[in-house]
N, C-alpha and C positions, 0 to 999 in steps of 0.2 A: 832707369826711370823709376819713380815711386810707384809702389803697388801696396796693396792691403792683402795679407795672407792670414789664414786661419791657424790657429795654434791650440794644441791640447796642453793645457798648462797643469793639469793635475786631474784626479778623479773628479767626474762630472764638472769639469771646468774647461771651457773653451773661450777663446777670445780673438778678436780681430786686430791684428798688429801692423803697424806701417814698417814696410821692408823697401828692398829695391832690387832691381834685376837689370842688366844690360847684356844684351846678346852679344857673344862673340862673332868673329868674322864667319864662321860655318854654322851660325845659329840664326833662328828667326824668332821674332817677337809676337807673341799670341795674346790677344785680348779676349778673355774669357766672357762666354756668353751663358753658359750653364754648366754646373757640375752636379754629378749624382753622389749622394752619400750611400756607403755601403753598410747597410744596417748591421750587418754581422760583425765584420772585423773592425769596423769603426766604433761599434758599441763596446767591444772588448777594451780597445783603447780608452774610450770615453771612462770605462769603469776602472781603469788600471789593471785588467786582467790580461794584458799582454806582457810576455817576457821582456823586461826592459833592455836586456843585453842582447836581444836577438836582432839581427840586421832587419831593417824595415823591409828591403827587398834588393837583394844583391844584383838582380837582372835589370833594374830600372834605375837610370841615371838620376831621376827626379827624387827618388827615394833612397838616396844613400844616408848612411848613419843607422843607428839603431831606434828602438822603441820607447827610449826614456824620454821623460818630460823635460823641457818643453818640446813639442813635436808638431812639425807640420806634416799632414798626412792627407790621403785621398788618391784616387787613381782613376777618375773618370771626368776630366775637364774637356770641354768642347768650346772652340772659340774661333776667332779670324785671325790670320796673320795680318799684321799691320806694319811690320818692318822686317827687312832682310839684311843679314850680314853681308859684308863685302864679296864674299866667295859663294853666296848663295844665288841660285837663279831667280830672277825677278818674277818668274811664272809662280812663285809661291805667295807673292802678294795677293790677299784678299781671299785665299782659299780658306774654307771651314775645315778645321781639323779636329781629331780627338787625341788627347794625350793622357797617359798615366801619370797624371801630375796632382799634386796637393791642390786643396781649394784655396784659390787666390785670384785676384783681379787681372794679373798678367803674368806671364812666365815666358822663359826663353828655353828653346830646345833645338836640337838638331833635327833636319827634316827626316832622317832616317828614324827618329823616335816617335814620329806622327803617324796617325792613321788618316788618310784623306776621307772625308766624309763624302759619300757618293751623292750624285744629283738626286733630288727627290726625297732624300733622307733629312728630316728636321733635326736640328741641333738637341731637342729633347729627346729624341729617339736615339740619336748617336751617343748620347751620355750613358745609355744603357748598353753600348756596345761591349765594355768589359764583362758586363754580366752574361751576355749572349756567348762571348768567347769563352767564359767559365763553363756555361751549359754545353756548348759543343765539345769542349774537352772532356767533361764528364760523361757525355754519350760516347766518344771514342774509347775512353778508358773502360767504360761499362761493357762494351761490345754486346749490345742486346741481339738476342736470336729469335728467329721464327718461332711463335708459339710459347714464349717464354711468360712467366708470371712475374712481373717487375712491380716493386714497392718503392715509392719515393717518401721519405720522412722529411717534412718540412716544405711548406708551400709559401715561402717568401719569394723575392723576385727571381733568384737563382734556381730553387725549386720550380716555380712555376714555367720559367723558360725551358728548364730541363723536361718537364712534363710536356710542354708544347712540342718539343723535338721528339720525344718518345712517341707521341701519340700517333706519328706518321709511321711507325713500324708495326709489323702484323704481329702483335703480341697476343697471348692468350688473355691477359688481363693487366691493366694499368692501374693500380691502387695507390691512393695517396693517403698519409697521415698526417694530420695537423690539428691541434687543439682549437683553432680559430675558425669559427663557423664561416665567416666571410672568404677566408682564403680556401677552405674547402670547396666553396661555391665556385670561385674562379679556377680551381683545378679542374672541375667538371666541365667548365666553359671551354678550356683549353685542351679538353680530350681525354681526361681521366675517366675510366669506367666506373670507379667506386672512390668515393672519399670520405674518411671517417675519422673520428677523434681516437687518440691513442688507446683509450680503455676499452675500445670496441674490437682491437685487433687480435686475431687469434689464428694460430698455424691450422687449427681444425677446419678452417674454411677450404683448405686445399686437400683434406683426406679423399683419396679415391682408391679404387680396387687396384690400381697399377702400382700403389705404394710411393707414387712421386708426391709426397706430402712437402709443403713448405714453399717458399718463393724460390725462384732461379736467380734473380738479380735485384739487390737492394741498394739504394743510395740513401746515405745519411746526409741531409743538407739542412737540419733544423738547427744547428749551433748549440743543441742541448746534448751533453754527454749521455744522459740516460737513455735518449733515442737510438744510440748505437747498441746498447743492451737489449733493446726492443727489437731491433733488426735481426740481432743473432738469435733471438729466441724463436723468430719465425723463418729463419733461413732453412731452406731444404738441402738435400744430400748435393755435394759438390757445387753449391752456390757461392756466388761473389757478392761480397759487401763492399760498395765503393763509398769511402769516406770523403766527402767534399767539405765538410765542416772544419773549421778551425777552432779549437776550444781554448786557445791561450793558455793560461795558468789555471783553468777550471779542472778539477780533478775528474778523472773518468774511471768508474768502476765497472768492470765487464766480467760477466760469468762465462768462464771457458771451461766449465766442467760438463757434466751431463753428456750429450751426444756430440759436442762440438768437434771432438777430434775424430771420432767415427764418421761423422757426417762431411768430413773434408771440406770445411768452411773456408773460403779464402776472404780474408779482410784486407783490402788494398787502399792505400791513400791516393788522392788526386790532386793535383796542383797545376794552375793554368800556366805557371812560370816555365814550365818545361814540357816537352812532349815524352810520352812514355816510350822506353826504350824499343820496344817492339814495333812500333809505328816509325821510327826514324829512317827506315829503309826507303819509305815512300812518301811520308809526311814531313813537311817543313813548316817553319812559322808562318812563311808567307802563304802557304797553302791553307794552313789553318785560318789566317786573316781572311783570305777570300771566302772560305767556307762560312765564317762566322758574320761576315758582312751580307751573304746571301740569307742566312738565317735571321739577321737583323731585319731585313725587309719583309721576311715571310712572317715573323711572329708579331702579333698586336701589343708590341712592348709600351706603346705610350698609353694604353688602357692600364698598365700596372703603376702609372705615376698618380699618387693620391694627393700629394701636397707639392707646392712650389713656394718657397719663401726667399725673401731678398737676402742677399750674402751677408748684409749687416745684421740679420736677424738669425745667424747660425746658432747661437745659444739656445734659441727657441726651437730650432730644428731638432737638435740632439735630444732635448727634453721630450719633444714629440714622439721621437722614436723609442725613447727610453720608457716613457710613462704610458704610451697609447699604442701599443703594437697591434691591438685590434683595429685600428683606424689607419694607421700609417704604414703603407707598404712601400712604395719607393717614394723618397722624399728628395726634391731637387732644389739646389741653391741657384738662384737667379741673379744676374750681375747687371741688368739694364732695367 
């Protein structure tokens, strides 16, 4: 059938094009209701700051190919199954589902690639499932411990969801660093003990007679390469820095002199498309999905949505994210 799909066609250029999709025998056809824009990753693509030869996502069928223009992208689409292939059970008809699929009015997918939206969860909430799944993975990878000092750099939607999950742990302190005042206030509402702009952060705040200066666990979720060096500067002995940001082609300068080696600081990457090797003995993707769905209903995700724009106004949505980050937190595209 005919559909309309969003394409990134060049730096700061997006357009809606007519395309088509036909579900195969083992697929369903989904009519999209809402999709969430990932301000971090999609802004890099919008600015041409994603490596063009890098696979979009080798683990997702809907995102095959590389990141060169023109490009269909996005991974948070929620809609209703309106047609089933000949080998798909009829019970799928009418179900509300979430898919890691680009922004478009309709799409075809195998049922195994869909997340069934639980009863009581609104489509706008379900569109933030990938965000909550990422936050869940970040907490699993960080392994927060009793009494630790935890710092989160970046209070965008992923940062805020991560903060909301971390707030349930018996930490010594949960500190958030973000330059935007409104985001710092949201972080406090979600459970941060302290929220401050980057220029106020100093490792001196943790000096004590026991000599355990610095933070124990740090998350870099701001998307700004300079924040990684800020994290390293306040990391304590035997601390862990978890990097959830993807910088694309933006260069990163990191000071690994001084006490970095003596302090035995670990810098780890985190990525939602895989499970950490040390977790695979007990954790599966299905278990993480179940946990993320529980977290989706526990967190006030709908309060993070600041703007809803019709799909046809997608160019305006990306300009909003790019030019007014102090106003735009989570932007959704609506299809009805």
